[in-house]
N, C-alpha and C positions, 0 to 999 in steps of 0.2 A: 805343888807341895807347899803347904803353908808354913811359914816360920823357919824354914831351913833350905839350904841349897840342895838342888837335885844332885845325886851322886853320879860319878862317871859311869858306873854300872847301869844305873837307871836310864841315863841318856843313851847309852849303847843299846839297851833293850828297846827303848822307844824307836830308835833309828832303825834297828833290825826289823821291828814290827811294822814300821811304815814301809820298809822294803818288801816284806812279805805281803802286805796289803796291795802294794802296787803290782806285784807278780800275780796276785789273785785276780786283778783287773785285766791283765794282759794275756795270761796263759790260755784262757778259753778262746781267744782269737786264733792262737796257734793250733790248738788241738781241733778247732772247728774246721780246719782245712783238711782233716783226715776224713774222707767219706765214710759214711755208715757208723763209725764208732767214735768220732771226735768228742761228742757230748758224753758218751758212755765212759770216757776215761776219767770223768770227775776231776777236771783240772783245778778247780778252786780248792779242792781238798788238800792238794799237795803243799802249797805254801802255808796253809793253816796248820797242818800237822807239823811241818818243819818249825813254824813259829812256836808251837807248844813245846816240842822237843827241845828247842834251842834257846828260847827266851823265857819259858816258864808258863805255868797254867793260866795266870791272869792275862798275860799278853796274848797267849794263844786264844783264849776265850773271847777277848775283845775283838781281835782281828777276825776270828771266825764269825762272830755275830755281825760285824759291820760289812764284811766283804760282799755277801750276796745282795744285801739291801742297797749298798752303794752302787754296785754294778747294775742293779735293776734301774736305779735312778739315772745313772750315767748313760747306759747303753740299751736299756729296755729288756735286757735278758739277764737272768731269768725273770719271767713275769713276777711282779711284786706279790700278788695274791693268787694262789697260795704258795707258789713255788719258792720265791725268795724268802718269804717269812719262815716257811718250814725249814729251808736250808740254813737260815740264820741260827736256828736252835740246834740243828744237827752239827753245823760247823763250829758253833760255840762249844758244844760238847767235845768234838774232836780236839779242838785247841786246848781246852781245859784238861781233859783226861790224858792227852799225850804228854803234857807237861807235868801233871800231878803224878801219874803212874811212873813216869820215867825217873822221877826222883827216888822211887823205891827199887826199881828194877835195873837202873843204870849200873854198869860194871858187872852185872851177873850174866852168865852165859845165856844168850838168847833174849836178854832184857829188852832190846830194841823191838824184837818181834812180838814178845808178850805184850809190851806196851801198845804197839801199833794195832795188833789184832783186838785187844780189849777195847781200845779207843774207838776202833771202827765199829765194833758190835754195839757199844754204848751209844755212839753217835747215830747209828741207824735206828736204834730203838727210840731215841729222843726224836728223830725225824718222824717216825711213825706216830708217836704220841702227839707231836705238834700238828701233824696232818689230820689226825683224828679230831683234835680240838677245833682246828680250822674248818673241817668238814661239818662239825656240829654247829659252828657259828653260821656257816653258809647254808645250813640245812641240806647238805649233800651227803652222799654215802662214801665212806672210806672202809673198804672191806679188807679182810686178811689177804685175799689174792692181790689187791692193789698194793698192799704193803710189801708182799713178797716180790711182786714185779718191780716196784720202785726201789726197794732197799737191797734186793739181791740180784734178781735176774738181769735187769738192764744195766746193773752196775758191775757185773762180773769183769769186764775188761779193766775198769778202774781199780777194782779190788786187786786184781793180779798186778797191775802196774804199780800200785802203792806198796804191795808186799815186796816187790823187787826193788823199786827205786828209793823209797823213803829210808830204809836201813842203810843203804849205801851212802846216801847224801848225809844222813846224820853222822855216820862214822867218819866220813871225809871231813865234814865241818868241825867235828870235835877234834880230830887230829890237827886241823889247821888253827885250833884255838878260838873258834867262832861260837862256841856254846856258852850261853850265859845262864842256863837253867840251874838254879841252886848253887851257883858258883860265886865266889867273892872276886871282885875285880882285882887283877894283879897289877 
């Protein structure tokens, strides 16, 4: 920040965002130990969604975009092209829209669920569009059946996990005073 000191709130948001990024690096190692469905749980999505919900749209978007690319460079998974690049746009959308929409739906009955489901739908559409563009660049095919398989069918365990886990975590973290999305520092 030029010409002024960074606020305590912004320092906390950056610190929490760094923590969510670190969790995005580590969590796939843990879920990878679950045979058959470990990768289908979409482990990097969890900290990105939490970052959006709790730190706001910009922090969620940045963490979402960086996480798959950084993990690709550090650990070789996901493969950079096209997987990590496609995921970067998907997770950026997850992070942004979970933070942005939650500012409107927070405090309303079912607001966490509405925000989560809309963010997941938008993120998967963004992933499909990114993969379509990447397929065009590589002169390969990306069909509707590939989109459905990648965005829905293979992700069903992750979708279920996110719908169960994310609202509980957001609720608990808000009750603990750990939400910084749209809040003023106390």
